[in-house]
N, C-alpha and C positions, 0 to 999 in steps of 0.2 A: 467624165468620171473615170478614174483609174480602174483597171481590171480587178485589182485586189478589193476595191470598195464595192464594185458590182458583185463580186463573188460573195462578200460579206452580207450583202442585201438579199441575194438569191438563196444562199445556203439555208437560213432558217425556214424559208418557205418550202424548200425542197424536202427538208427533214420532216416538217409537219405533214406534207403531202404523203410521204412514205408511211408515216405513222397512221394517217387516215386510211390509206389504201390497205394497209396491213390489218387494221382493226375491222374494216369492212369485209375483207377476204375471210378472216377468221370467223366472223359472225355469219357470213353467207354460207361458208363451208359447214358450220355447226348446224345451221337451220336445214340445209340440204341433207345432212347426215341424219338428223332427227326425222325428217319427212321421208327418208328412203324406205320403200316398202320392204318389210322383212316378215317372212312367213309365206302363207299361201296366197298367190297372186290371182286376181280376177282376170280372166282372159276372154277372147272372142267377143269383145264389146261390139255393139251395133253402132257405135259412135267413137270418134277419136278421143282418147283419154291420154293425157290431160287436155283441157280446152277451156276457153272462156269466150262467151258471145254477148255483145250488147244487143238489146232487143228494143224495138220501137213501141211495143205495148206489153203490159204484164202478161206472162204466159207460162207454160209448163213444157217439160220435155221428158220423155221416157227413155231411160237407158237400160240396156240389157246386157248381161255378161254371164260367164260360166266359171265355176271353180270345182276342183276335185279335192276330196278329203280322203286320206287313206284310213285304214282300219284303226291304227294306233291313235290318230288325232281325233277320231270320232268319239273316243272315250274321254277326251279332255274338255274342259270348259273353254269354249272358243268365243271370240268376239271379232267383229269387223271394225276396222279403223278407217275413218275418213279424215286424212290429215288436214285438208282444207276444202270445204264445200262452199263455193261462192253462190249461195242460194238464200231465198227467204224461207223455204220449207223443203224438207227432205223426207220422202216416204220410202221405206225399205220393205221389200218383199223377197222372201226366199222360197223357192219351189212353189211359187204362186200363192204363198200364204203371207198375209200382212204381219209384219214383225213390230214395227214402231214408226213413229213420225216425230220429226223435230221442227220447231219453228211455226211460223204463221205464213200462209200463202202470199199475203200482201205486204207484211211488215216485219217479218223476222229478219234477224241479222246474224247469220250462223257462221260466217267465214272466219271471224277472229279466233275461234276455238276449234280444236280437234274434236271430232265426234266419235264416240265408242258405243257400239251396240252389241250386247251379248247375244249369241245365237242359241235358241233352245235346241237341246240335243234331239228332241223328238221330231224336229223339222228337218234335220240334216241327214244326208245320205252320201254315198261315195261320189255320185255325179249330181251337181246342184246348179240351179239357175238363180241368178240375182237380178231383180228388177228394181230400179230406182226411178222415182218420179220426183223431179226437181222443179221448183217454182221460182220465178224471178220477176222483179218489178222493173229494173233497169238493165238487168243482165243476169246470166247464170253460167256456172261452170264448175268443173271438178279439177283441182290443181294438181293432184298427184293420184297415181293409181291406187285405189283402195286395196287393202289386203286383210287377210284373216290370220290371227295368231292367238296364242293363249290369252285369256281374259286379263290376267294380272299383268302380263307384259304390255298389253294394249293400254291398260289404264295408266301405267307408268310413262309410256311414250306420250300419251295424250296429255298427261300432266305437264311435261316439259314443253311440249309444243304450245299448249295454252298459256303457260307461264311466260314464254318468250314472245308470244304474239298478242294475247289478250290482256293478261294480268300486268304486263309491263306498261301497257297503255294506261291502265288504272293508276299504277305507281307514278307514271309521268304526269298525269293530271293532278294527283295529290302534290307532287313536287312543285309543279307549276303554281298551284294555289299558295303554297308556302312561300315561293319566291315573290309572288305578287304581294303577299303580306309583308315580306322584308322590304320590298320597294316602297310600300306605303309607310312603313315604320321609319325608314331612313330619309324619306322624301323631304321632310321639313328641315333636315340638316344640310341639304344640298343648296348650292347657289343656282342661279337661273340656267346656266349652260348645262349643268348636270341634271337639273330637273327636266330639261327638254329631252336629254338622252334617256333617262330612266322612265319618263312618261311614255315615250315611244316604245321602249322595251316592254313596259307593263302592258300596253295595248297589244303588242306582238304576242306576248305570252297568253293573254286572254284569248286571242284568236287561235293560238296553239291548242288551248284547252277545248275550244269548240271543234277544231278539226279532228281531235282524237276521239270524239263521241262515237263515230262510226267504226272505230277500231275496238269497240266493246261488244262482246257477245250478248245478243238479246233474243229470247224466244219470240217476242213480239214488241213492236213499238207502239201498239195501241190502235193504229189505223194506218192505211196506206198514205194518207195525207201527212201524218206525223213522220212516217218513214222517209218520205220524199223531202220534207223540210230538213231533217237531219242529214240526209244524203247531200242536199244542196249546200247546207252549212259546211259540211266536210269538204266540198269542192271549192267554195269561195274563200273560206277562212285562211288557208295558206297564202292566198293572194294578198289579203290585207296584212297578214302577219309579216311577210317578207318586205312589204312596202314600208311598214313602220320600223322594221329593223334598219332598212336603208336610211330613212330619215334620221333615226337615232344616231347611227354611226356617222352620218354626214355632219351632224351637229358638233361632233368631236373635232373635226378638222376646221371648223369655223369658216366653211366655204358655202356661200349663199348660192342655192340652186337658181338658175335663171327662171323667170316667171313662167315662160312657156313650158319648159320641161317639168317644173313643179306642178303645173296644172295637169300635164299629161300623166304624171305619177299619181296624182290624187284622183283624177276623174276616170282613168282607165279601169281600175277595179270596180268603181261604182257603175260605169257603163256596162261592164260585163255581168255585174250582179243583177241589174234590173231585169234583163230578159230571162235570166236563169230562174228567177222567182216569179216572173210574170207569165211565162208559158207553162201550161200543164202538160203539153205534149212531150212524151218521153223521148221521142225521136229528136225533137228540137233540143232538149236538154243534153242528150248524148253528143250532138254536134257541137254544142257550146263548151262541153267539158274539155275537149281536146284543145280548144283555143285558150281556155283558162289555164290549163296545165302548161301550155307552151309559154304563156306570158309569165306565169309564176317562175318557170325555169329561167327565163331571161332576166327576171329581177334578182334571182339568186346569183347569176353571173355578174350582174351589175354591182351587187353588193361585194362580191369577191374581188372585182376590179378595184373598188373603192379602198378596201383594206390593204390590198397589195400596193396600190399606188402611194398610199400615205403611210405605209409601213406600220400598220396597226397590229403588231405582232401578237398581242394578247387575244386577238379575235381570229387568228389564223386557223386554229384547230376547229372551233365550233362551226365556222363558216365553210371551211374546206370539207369537213365531214358531212355537213348538210348538203353541200354541192354534190359530193360523191353519191349519197343516198338519193338525192333528187334526180340525178342522171339515170340511176338504175330504175327508179320508180316511173320516170317519164317513159323510158324504153318499154317497160312492162305494160303500161297503160295505153300508150299510143299503138302498140302492136297487138293489144288485147291478149296478152300472154297470161297464163294462170299462175305465174310465180309469186314469190313473196314481195311485199311492198316494204322496202327497207327505209323509206322516208320516215316512218314512225321512229326509228332509232336515231335518225338525224335530228328530229325535233326534240327527242328526249335529251340527247347529248347537248344540244344547243341550250335548252331551258336550264338544265342542271349547271352547265358551265357558266352561263350568264348569272345564275344565282350565286355561284361561287365567287365570281368577280364582284358581284354586288356586296357580298359579305366582306370580301377583302377591302373593297372601297370604303365600306362603312367602318371597318377597323382602322383604316388609314386616317379617315376623317376624325375618328375618336381619338387616335393617337396625337394628331396635329392639335386638336382642341386641348388635350391634356398638356402638351408642351407649351402651347400658348398661354394656358392658365398659370404654368409654373414660371415661364420666362417672359420677359417683355420683348416680344419679337415683331410687333406691329408698329409701323411708322404712323404716328398719330395724325399727321397732316393728310397723307394720301391714302391710308388704309392698306398700302403695300407692306410686304415684309421689310424689316430692316436688316442690316448686315449680319446680325447675330444668327439669323436662320441658316446661313451658309454652312456652319459647322454641323448642322443636322442633315444636310442634303448629301445623298450618295453621289460621288463624283462620276457622272456619266451623262451622255447626251451632248448638248450644245450650250455654250454660254454666249449670250448676246448682250452687248453693252449699247445703251442708248443715251444720247446727250442732246438736249433741246438746242436748236440753233437760235442764236441771238436772244437768249432768255435774259441775259444781263441787261440788255437795252430795254426790254419790257419792264423789268424791275425799276430801272432808273427813271423811265418815263412815267409809268403808271403807279409805281409804288409797290411795296411788298405785299400788301393785302390783295391787290389784284394778281400779283405774281403767285401767291399761294393758291388762289382760285384756279389759276391756269394749271398749276401742278396737280391739284386735286382732280380736275376734269381730265387731264392727260392720263392720270393713273386709271380713271374709270374707263377711258377708251381702250387702254392696253388690256385691262382685265376682261373686257368684253370680247377681245379677239385672241385670247389664249385659252388653253384647255384647263379648266378649273380642276384641282385635285391631282393634276399631272404636271402642269407647268408652274414654275415659281416666278413671281414678279417682285423684284426687290429694289428698294430705294437705297442707293449707295451713299448719297449725300447731295445736297443742293439740287441741281436739275439733272443729275446723273443717275440712271437706272440700269438694271440688268434683268434679263429673262433667262432662266435655266429651263430648257425644254428638250424633249426627245423627238420633236417634230422634224420631218425630213424636208418640209417645204418652208424653210426659214425666209427666203426672199418673198414668198407669197404672203406669209404672216406679216412681215415688215411693211410690205406694200399696202396691206389693208389698214394697218395702224397709221402709216404715214398719211394716206389719203384722208382718213377720218380726222386726224389731227389738223391737217391743212384746211380741210373744209370747215371744221367747227371752231378751231382756235386760231387759224391763220398762222400757225407755227409748224415748221418741219423739224426734223431731227436727223442727226447722223448716227450711224451704227456700225458696229463691227462684230464679228463672231468667230469663235474658235471651239475646237473640241474640248469639252470640260472633263479633264482627267485630274487636274490640280488647279485650284482657283487662281492662285497667283500667276501661274504660267499661262493659263487660258486668258486671264484678264490682260496680261501684257501683250499677248498676240492680238486679242480682239481690240484693245486700245490702239494698237498700231494701225490696224485696218480702219478703225473709226477716224483716226487722225488724218489718214490719207483721203477719206471721203470728205472730211471737213475742208481740206485743202482744195479738193476738186470743186466743191460747192463755192468756196471763196473766189476761185478763179473763174467761176461761171461755166465749168466744163461738165457739170452734172445737174 
């Protein structure tokens, strides 16, 4: 491959990667800016702040700190801000007096929302002590140093933090449900290959919805049992989600996964799920979580490799952004850090982007159907497009010409009725091995056909079609291909290549 061609393949990927990193950096910077303590800081903690710890059994931890308020601030309405408390329950004491409590000791889910508690003036003095009692089921922590500021400022800050961490997950779940509805609505209009793709994407989005439940603030989940069920669903759902994404995208390239690896991809999530839901010991669950997170991350990279290898450019952005956020989240979780989990934004972007592609695909299908209704563009014998479709196709990608070998002899020996059956079945074989909605299969006349495609694996596609045709029909074909910028020019170049292949076959050199 020439350097210029390699550069043209790498450049789009590099540009999209820069965009993903830029968006991630801006989002990460904005979240850190929102969470940055501003006001009166709590100091002299009896424990390192920030922190996060996984625990083997449900438990609690007492944290103690100190803060000083000058005379001017004592006259103001003050509130304490907890930017992110990774706890089930939070109890607040100031100067040994109970102020308030949030959540439920066994099943609250407080971390997705910022917590603001106004401080009664009669409790405050110049030198103050703060005691927090935090409860956790699988772990607990405080992600940022809490601080005290004016109540109205605290509420505004908490609003934006909650919007970008909790409410955006609700928006994502709603968007995902709408996308699933669109997929169901357009499902009947798709052919088998596209149905396979969108069925897998539908499953993936369903598991995305399940994974986002634990990103929603809850004072209580009803019981510790229900909390653990939701926690476990949040752990294993991304595993199934990314697996279905991989299967869906793989169906686009018409590449059959070897049986062994297919079984590995199918049964690994199941084998990881069984012990997670079977064991009630939290220590066992915490050990399995790291393994699940690592496997999910490997699947994200496998999916990224797939789209890069087959130049699936429309999927570069959602998968690369998902990979970027997955890297950050894996780093935070494996090292038990108290930072933001950016994966939620990756899932949101992926779901919305896939929904946009689905709508675009649906519009394209509708437009094609409209054109087909207005013009006679289908070859009645084979079901392929006829030559008229060429004027509607944007000149880009690759033009491949196919011509059946020795078809004239088949007609002469067995008759035209049998020959027509051969052509119909050959057309079916080709359509099963190209990407519906993206590739065009056209009958140019007689036993001559062409494919217009953006696939980068032309030889692989032709090999699949050739083997299927030889095995089922006993007929091979010759082909040639050229860049499709102008049909007549591309046809002349591809026809020359095809003629050379026919000559090599005739001489027995191929």
